[in-house]
Structure formats: C-alpha cells, structure tokens
C-alpha atoms as a printed R data frame, in Angstrom:
    type eleno elety resid chain resno       x      y       z
1   ATOM     1    CA   MET     A     1 141.841 19.222 107.778
2   ATOM     2    CA   LYS     A     2 140.900 19.666 104.119
3   ATOM     3    CA   THR     A     3 143.516 20.225 101.451
4   ATOM     4    CA   LEU     A     4 143.122 23.080  98.973
5   ATOM     5    CA   ASP     A     5 142.011 20.599  96.327
6   ATOM     6    CA   GLU     A     6 139.188 19.403  98.596
7   ATOM     7    CA   LEU     A     7 137.691 22.846  99.158
8   ATOM     8    CA   LYS     A     8 134.428 23.677  97.414
9   ATOM     9    CA   VAL     A     9 134.723 27.442  97.933
10  ATOM    10    CA   LYS     A    10 136.263 29.252  94.975
11  ATOM    11    CA   ILE     A    11 139.254 31.502  95.669
12  ATOM    12    CA   PHE     A    12 139.406 34.857  93.860
13  ATOM    13    CA   ALA     A    13 142.515 37.047  94.073
14  ATOM    14    CA   ASP     A    14 141.788 40.598  95.212
15  ATOM    15    CA   GLY     A    15 144.333 43.164  94.103
16  ATOM    16    CA   ALA     A    16 145.474 45.709  91.523
17  ATOM    17    CA   ASP     A    17 149.102 44.782  90.917
18  ATOM    18    CA   LEU     A    18 149.313 43.608  87.294
19  ATOM    19    CA   ASP     A    19 152.400 41.455  87.790
20  ATOM    20    CA   GLY     A    20 150.868 39.907  90.902
21  ATOM    21    CA   ILE     A    21 147.601 39.220  89.082
22  ATOM    22    CA   LEU     A    22 149.388 37.495  86.214
23  ATOM    23    CA   GLU     A    23 151.486 35.426  88.631
24  ATOM    24    CA   LEU     A    24 148.349 34.281  90.462
25  ATOM    25    CA   TYR     A    25 146.665 33.545  87.122
26  ATOM    26    CA   ARG     A    26 149.127 30.673  86.778
27  ATOM    27    CA   ASN     A    27 147.941 29.217  90.089
28  ATOM    28    CA   PRO     A    28 145.164 26.667  89.412
29  ATOM    29    CA   HIS     A    29 143.619 27.335  92.821
30  ATOM    30    CA   ILE     A    30 142.810 30.941  91.815
31  ATOM    31    CA   THR     A    31 139.646 30.882  89.731
32  ATOM    32    CA   GLY     A    32 138.765 34.572  89.505
33  ATOM    33    CA   PHE     A    33 139.865 38.125  90.249
34  ATOM    34    CA   THR     A    34 138.477 41.281  91.844
35  ATOM    35    CA   THR     A    35 139.752 44.789  92.383
36  ATOM    36    CA   ASN     A    36 138.441 48.155  93.570
37  ATOM    37    CA   PRO     A    37 139.379 51.843  93.342
38  ATOM    38    CA   THR     A    38 141.157 51.788  96.723
39  ATOM    39    CA   LEU     A    39 143.454 48.930  95.692
40  ATOM    40    CA   MET     A    40 144.079 50.564  92.321
41  ATOM    41    CA   ARG     A    41 145.011 53.876  93.949
42  ATOM    42    CA   LYS     A    42 147.401 52.106  96.343
43  ATOM    43    CA   SER     A    43 149.063 50.443  93.346
44  ATOM    44    CA   GLY     A    44 149.612 53.837  91.720
45  ATOM    45    CA   ILE     A    45 147.246 53.239  88.801
46  ATOM    46    CA   LEU     A    46 146.341 56.505  87.071
47  ATOM    47    CA   ASP     A    47 144.463 55.257  83.984
48  ATOM    48    CA   TYR     A    48 141.569 53.057  85.088
49  ATOM    49    CA   GLU     A    49 140.524 51.748  81.682
50  ATOM    50    CA   LYS     A    50 144.075 51.150  80.479
51  ATOM    51    CA   PHE     A    51 144.819 48.994  83.523
52  ATOM    52    CA   ALA     A    52 141.593 47.018  83.113
53  ATOM    53    CA   ARG     A    53 142.242 46.352  79.451
54  ATOM    54    CA   GLN     A    54 145.814 45.252  80.183
55  ATOM    55    CA   VAL     A    55 144.447 42.657  82.608
56  ATOM    56    CA   LEU     A    56 141.756 41.525  80.171
57  ATOM    57    CA   GLU     A    57 144.266 41.105  77.351
58  ATOM    58    CA   LYS     A    58 145.877 38.358  79.442
59  ATOM    59    CA   ILE     A    59 142.873 36.941  81.294
60  ATOM    60    CA   ASN     A    60 139.669 36.214  79.391
61  ATOM    61    CA   ASP     A    61 138.650 32.854  80.826
62  ATOM    62    CA   ARG     A    62 137.992 33.699  84.486
63  ATOM    63    CA   PRO     A    63 135.593 36.188  86.097
64  ATOM    64    CA   ILE     A    64 137.060 39.622  86.832
65  ATOM    65    CA   SER     A    65 135.262 42.390  88.733
66  ATOM    66    CA   PHE     A    66 135.847 46.107  88.131
67  ATOM    67    CA   GLU     A    67 134.003 48.748  90.158
68  ATOM    68    CA   VAL     A    68 132.146 51.909  89.191
69  ATOM    69    CA   PHE     A    69 133.330 54.976  91.072
70  ATOM    70    CA   SER     A    70 130.651 57.625  90.616
71  ATOM    71    CA   ASP     A    71 128.385 58.595  93.512
72  ATOM    72    CA   GLU     A    72 125.480 59.513  91.193
73  ATOM    73    CA   PHE     A    73 123.280 56.696  89.930
74  ATOM    74    CA   ASN     A    74 122.943 57.946  86.360
75  ATOM    75    CA   GLU     A    75 126.731 58.142  86.046
76  ATOM    76    CA   MET     A    76 127.116 54.783  87.819
77  ATOM    77    CA   GLU     A    77 124.871 53.313  85.138
78  ATOM    78    CA   ARG     A    78 126.902 54.822  82.308
79  ATOM    79    CA   GLN     A    79 130.136 53.545  83.840
80  ATOM    80    CA   ALA     A    80 128.617 50.109  84.462
81  ATOM    81    CA   ARG     A    81 127.615 49.692  80.822
82  ATOM    82    CA   LYS     A    82 131.036 50.795  79.625
83  ATOM    83    CA   ILE     A    83 132.877 48.466  82.008
84  ATOM    84    CA   ALA     A    84 130.618 45.558  81.031
85  ATOM    85    CA   SER     A    85 131.503 46.101  77.372
86  ATOM    86    CA   TRP     A    86 135.179 45.345  78.009
87  ATOM    87    CA   GLY     A    87 134.762 41.577  78.080
88  ATOM    88    CA   HIS     A    88 132.406 38.630  78.469
89  ATOM    89    CA   ASN     A    89 134.125 37.667  81.734
90  ATOM    90    CA   VAL     A    90 133.705 41.130  83.311
91  ATOM    91    CA   TYR     A    91 131.479 41.655  86.346
92  ATOM    92    CA   VAL     A    92 130.587 45.219  87.254
93  ATOM    93    CA   LYS     A    93 130.881 46.074  90.937
94  ATOM    94    CA   ILE     A    94 128.047 48.280  92.172
95  ATOM    95    CA   PRO     A    95 128.098 49.500  95.810
96  ATOM    96    CA   VAL     A    96 124.991 48.662  97.805
97  ATOM    97    CA   THR     A    97 124.426 52.392  98.448
98  ATOM    98    CA   ASN     A    98 126.044 55.652  97.466
99  ATOM    99    CA   THR     A    99 127.788 57.858 100.035
100 ATOM   100    CA   ARG     A   100 124.448 59.465 100.961
101 ATOM   101    CA   ARG     A   101 123.086 56.070 102.054
102 ATOM   102    CA   GLU     A   102 120.725 56.006  99.056
103 ATOM   103    CA   SER     A   103 120.046 52.442  97.949
104 ATOM   104    CA   SER     A   104 121.399 51.226  94.624
105 ATOM   105    CA   VAL     A   105 118.676 48.604  94.329
106 ATOM   106    CA   GLU     A   106 116.813 50.233  91.427
107 ATOM   107    CA   LEU     A   107 120.000 50.469  89.362
108 ATOM   108    CA   ILE     A   108 120.951 46.909  90.336
109 ATOM   109    CA   SER     A   109 117.561 45.600  89.252
110 ATOM   110    CA   ARG     A   110 117.617 47.491  85.949
111 ATOM   111    CA   LEU     A   111 121.117 46.330  85.008
112 ATOM   112    CA   ALA     A   112 120.387 42.748  86.063
113 ATOM   113    CA   GLN     A   113 117.272 42.614  83.916
114 ATOM   114    CA   GLU     A   114 119.391 43.766  80.992
115 ATOM   115    CA   LYS     A   115 121.797 40.848  81.642
116 ATOM   116    CA   VAL     A   116 124.751 42.952  82.859
117 ATOM   117    CA   LYS     A   117 126.869 40.682  85.051
118 ATOM   118    CA   LEU     A   118 127.100 42.256  88.498
119 ATOM   119    CA   ASN     A   119 129.067 42.075  91.723
120 ATOM   120    CA   VAL     A   120 127.129 44.039  94.327
121 ATOM   121    CA   THR     A   121 129.619 45.114  96.957
122 ATOM   122    CA   ALA     A   122 130.094 46.523 100.472
123 ATOM   123    CA   LEU     A   123 127.157 44.675 102.080
124 ATOM   124    CA   MET     A   124 127.289 43.984 105.812
125 ATOM   125    CA   THR     A   125 123.739 43.272 106.945
126 ATOM   126    CA   LEU     A   126 121.251 40.524 106.216
127 ATOM   127    CA   ASP     A   127 118.611 43.111 105.316
128 ATOM   128    CA   GLN     A   128 120.953 44.326 102.579
129 ATOM   129    CA   VAL     A   129 121.431 40.750 101.373
130 ATOM   130    CA   ARG     A   130 117.664 40.177 101.193
131 ATOM   131    CA   THR     A   131 117.083 43.388  99.255
132 ATOM   132    CA   VAL     A   132 119.924 42.883  96.798
133 ATOM   133    CA   SER     A   133 119.232 39.190  96.276
134 ATOM   134    CA   GLY     A   134 115.587 39.955  95.499
135 ATOM   135    CA   ALA     A   135 116.600 42.660  93.015
136 ATOM   136    CA   LEU     A   136 119.068 40.410  91.212
137 ATOM   137    CA   ALA     A   137 116.738 37.399  91.203
138 ATOM   138    CA   ASP     A   138 117.786 35.037  88.403
139 ATOM   139    CA   HIS     A   139 118.126 37.754  85.794
140 ATOM   140    CA   THR     A   140 121.892 37.493  85.344
141 ATOM   141    CA   SER     A   141 125.044 35.845  86.666
142 ATOM   142    CA   SER     A   142 125.925 37.774  89.802
143 ATOM   143    CA   PHE     A   143 127.932 37.954  93.003
144 ATOM   144    CA   ILE     A   144 126.912 39.466  96.335
145 ATOM   145    CA   SER     A   145 129.958 40.571  98.340
146 ATOM   146    CA   VAL     A   146 129.418 40.565 102.093
147 ATOM   147    CA   PHE     A   147 132.391 42.064 103.933
148 ATOM   148    CA   ALA     A   148 132.832 39.392 106.570
149 ATOM   149    CA   GLY     A   149 136.269 40.698 107.547
150 ATOM   150    CA   ARG     A   150 134.922 44.149 108.316
151 ATOM   151    CA   ILE     A   151 132.043 42.605 110.254
152 ATOM   152    CA   ALA     A   152 134.656 40.770 112.347
153 ATOM   153    CA   ASP     A   153 136.526 44.055 112.852
154 ATOM   154    CA   THR     A   154 133.516 45.272 114.870
155 ATOM   155    CA   GLY     A   155 133.765 42.343 117.291
156 ATOM   156    CA   ARG     A   156 130.910 40.408 115.669
157 ATOM   157    CA   ASP     A   157 131.235 36.796 114.537
158 ATOM   158    CA   PRO     A   158 130.577 36.844 110.767
159 ATOM   159    CA   MET     A   159 129.973 33.093 110.524
160 ATOM   160    CA   PRO     A   160 126.233 33.122 111.443
161 ATOM   161    CA   ILE     A   161 125.630 36.116 109.170
162 ATOM   162    CA   MET     A   162 127.382 34.493 106.227
163 ATOM   163    CA   LYS     A   163 125.606 31.190 106.791
164 ATOM   164    CA   GLU     A   164 122.206 32.895 106.750
165 ATOM   165    CA   ALA     A   165 123.195 34.890 103.668
166 ATOM   166    CA   VAL     A   166 123.779 31.593 101.842
167 ATOM   167    CA   GLU     A   167 120.234 30.530 102.792
168 ATOM   168    CA   ILE     A   168 118.701 33.848 101.703
169 ATOM   169    CA   MET     A   169 120.330 33.540  98.275
170 ATOM   170    CA   SER     A   170 119.629 29.824  97.852
171 ATOM   171    CA   PRO     A   171 116.399 30.158  95.793
172 ATOM   172    CA   TYR     A   172 118.395 31.788  92.987
173 ATOM   173    CA   THR     A   173 120.704 29.639  90.858
174 ATOM   174    CA   THR     A   174 122.611 32.517  89.255
175 ATOM   175    CA   GLN     A   175 123.731 34.209  92.496
176 ATOM   176    CA   GLU     A   176 126.943 33.456  94.386
177 ATOM   177    CA   LEU     A   177 127.931 34.768  97.800
178 ATOM   178    CA   ILE     A   178 131.400 36.257  98.190
179 ATOM   179    CA   TRP     A   179 133.148 36.271 101.584
180 ATOM   180    CA   ALA     A   180 134.909 39.614 101.190
181 ATOM   181    CA   SER     A   181 137.753 41.258 103.132
182 ATOM   182    CA   PRO     A   182 139.163 38.144 104.861
183 ATOM   183    CA   ARG     A   183 141.811 38.850 107.458
184 ATOM   184    CA   GLU     A   184 143.652 35.519 107.496
185 ATOM   185    CA   LEU     A   185 144.067 32.368 105.457
186 ATOM   186    CA   LEU     A   186 141.884 30.436 107.912
187 ATOM   187    CA   ASN     A   187 138.896 32.421 106.593
188 ATOM   188    CA   ILE     A   188 139.063 30.355 103.398
189 ATOM   189    CA   PHE     A   189 138.196 27.292 105.475
190 ATOM   190    CA   HIS     A   190 135.520 29.240 107.379
191 ATOM   191    CA   ALA     A   191 133.901 30.223 104.080
192 ATOM   192    CA   ASP     A   192 134.030 26.645 102.833
193 ATOM   193    CA   GLU     A   193 132.509 25.347 106.071
194 ATOM   194    CA   ILE     A   194 129.333 27.424 105.789
195 ATOM   195    CA   GLY     A   195 128.850 26.818 102.063
196 ATOM   196    CA   CYS     A   196 129.948 30.225 100.812
197 ATOM   197    CA   HIS     A   197 130.533 30.105  97.069
198 ATOM   198    CA   VAL     A   198 133.535 32.425  96.736
199 ATOM   199    CA   ILE     A   199 136.129 34.139  98.907
200 ATOM   200    CA   THR     A   200 138.197 37.104  97.697
201 ATOM   201    CA   VAL     A   201 141.710 37.082  99.139
202 ATOM   202    CA   THR     A   202 144.379 39.777  98.901
203 ATOM   203    CA   HIS     A   203 147.732 38.948  97.357
204 ATOM   204    CA   ASP     A   204 149.597 39.186 100.662
205 ATOM   205    CA   VAL     A   205 147.344 36.583 102.301
206 ATOM   206    CA   LEU     A   206 147.505 34.344  99.227
207 ATOM   207    CA   LYS     A   207 151.277 34.141  99.693
208 ATOM   208    CA   LYS     A   208 150.515 31.908 102.678
209 ATOM   209    CA   LEU     A   209 148.755 29.224 100.588
210 ATOM   210    CA   SER     A   210 151.889 27.086 100.636
211 ATOM   211    CA   LEU     A   211 151.505 26.804 104.428
212 ATOM   212    CA   VAL     A   212 148.180 24.966 104.219
213 ATOM   213    CA   GLY     A   213 148.592 21.584 105.923
214 ATOM   214    CA   LYS     A   214 152.157 22.263 107.044
215 ATOM   215    CA   GLU     A   215 153.195 20.140 110.038
216 ATOM   216    CA   LEU     A   216 153.124 22.349 113.123
217 ATOM   217    CA   ASP     A   217 156.262 20.895 114.687
218 ATOM   218    CA   GLU     A   218 158.145 21.750 111.484
219 ATOM   219    CA   TYR     A   219 156.624 25.224 111.481
220 ATOM   220    CA   SER     A   220 157.734 25.607 115.099
221 ATOM   221    CA   LEU     A   221 161.299 24.709 114.139
222 ATOM   222    CA   ASP     A   222 161.221 27.130 111.195
223 ATOM   223    CA   THR     A   223 160.171 29.881 113.592
224 ATOM   224    CA   VAL     A   224 163.016 29.109 116.011
225 ATOM   225    CA   LYS     A   225 165.469 29.164 113.092
226 ATOM   226    CA   MET     A   226 164.107 32.530 111.965
227 ATOM   227    CA   PHE     A   227 164.573 34.109 115.411
228 ATOM   228    CA   HIS     A   228 168.080 32.657 115.734
229 ATOM   229    CA   GLY     A   229 169.093 33.730 112.232
230 ATOM   230    CA   ASP     A   230 167.848 37.289 112.643
231 ATOM   231    CA   ALA     A   231 169.611 37.644 116.013
232 ATOM   232    CA   SER     A   232 172.857 36.425 114.444
233 ATOM   233    CA   LYS     A   233 172.562 38.773 111.453
234 ATOM   234    CA   ALA     A   234 171.939 41.692 113.811
235 ATOM   235    CA   GLY     A   235 175.096 40.827 115.779
236 ATOM   236    CA   TYR     A   236 173.372 41.097 119.148
237 ATOM   237    CA   GLN     A   237 175.542 40.560 122.238
238 ATOM   238    CA   LEU     A   238 174.911 40.555 125.968
C-alpha cells in the first residue's frame, strides 16, 4: 500500500468553510482548493465575492476554483472574467451545460483562447470529456472535473471511465483531470492508480487522512474500545 507521500495524484480540498480551508492550507498534502455555490450556501455564505477575497488574501500560492452561477452564457462570461481577475491562482469553474442542456463549449473555447484559467465541471460522460478537452486544447491551464462519485452513485464503475478520460486528455499538456465527488478516502488511491491528475476531497473525508496505513488489528481494537466506551457512558444495563 502506498503512503500519502508516494501518491502522484494531487489532493485538492473541496469546501467553503474558511476556517477549515485555512487549517487544510497548513497540510502539505493539500495542494489546491475548490468550492461551488452549493457548498457555499451550506456554509451560510451570503456575500460570494467577499468570501472569495478572504480566501485569496490568505492563499495565493495554490490553485483555487470558484464557480460562475448564472444560467445565461453572456452573464456566465461576465462573471468568469470578474472571478478570474481576483488572482493569478484562480480557476473559473464553468458547468459543461446550463440547466437547459445547452452546451457551454463555445464559451469554454472563447475563454480558453483568451488565457482564462478554467475548471470545467459536472462532466459525467466520455463524449463530454472529448468535447471539452478539444475546446480547451492547449490554450490555457485547465482542469476537467469528472464526477466519478456521482457516476458510482448510479451503480456504474467509474474506474474505466476515468482511465479513458486520462487517455482522451493526454495529447494536451495543459489539461488535468479531476476525480470529483469522491465518496470515501479509498478513492484517492483509485484516482492515483489510473493516473488521474487531481482528486477533490471534502473536508469531512479529509479528516480520515490520518488513518492511511493504520494497522487493521489496532483499528479493530479502537473500534471495540469505542463501542465499550459508548455503552458505559450511556449506562446501559440488562
């Protein structure tokens, strides 16, 4: 089993809790950050730009992705340019389509050719990967986020899809594949195994990093102690 230091896949923290982001920033295994409007809403963030600038005041040496939230392409473009202006390490997340299933590929291509760093998000099919990868080409530094966790939620094995996505993107040196929406820590090792460049991991899953490589007999004993301790604290009697 590989140690964290032996992994080639880069680990990005996915979340919108400022304190949690800054705590993970101190972890050398976390080399980038992503967020999205859903995570920001769950964290109670009301001022989008204020939150982003607070993060960027503290973190300017690792990639950070912030997402547009309009459903209209002209407004997406305006938001993308504004978000990109916030910092040299900012990647603008553009959804692969809008809510009407209209492709974002023309906007993606235009922004990429103008050197806006992009993170194209919410992909789940190889046809989407081919289209987006072709649009990005080698115009700009970019990520393609394939939601492997959501693919797995449908009962499909994401491993073959992710492996082929790596191959589709391989002609382009400026593109990196993100394994998005992982469901468990083991997915980090899955992503590494198939040559995925990056995996985005939520803060709650990242709390389990200290368990990597833990001896299973010791983990078994810890589990027994937990059950016994909780039963004692509850005062259960038979």
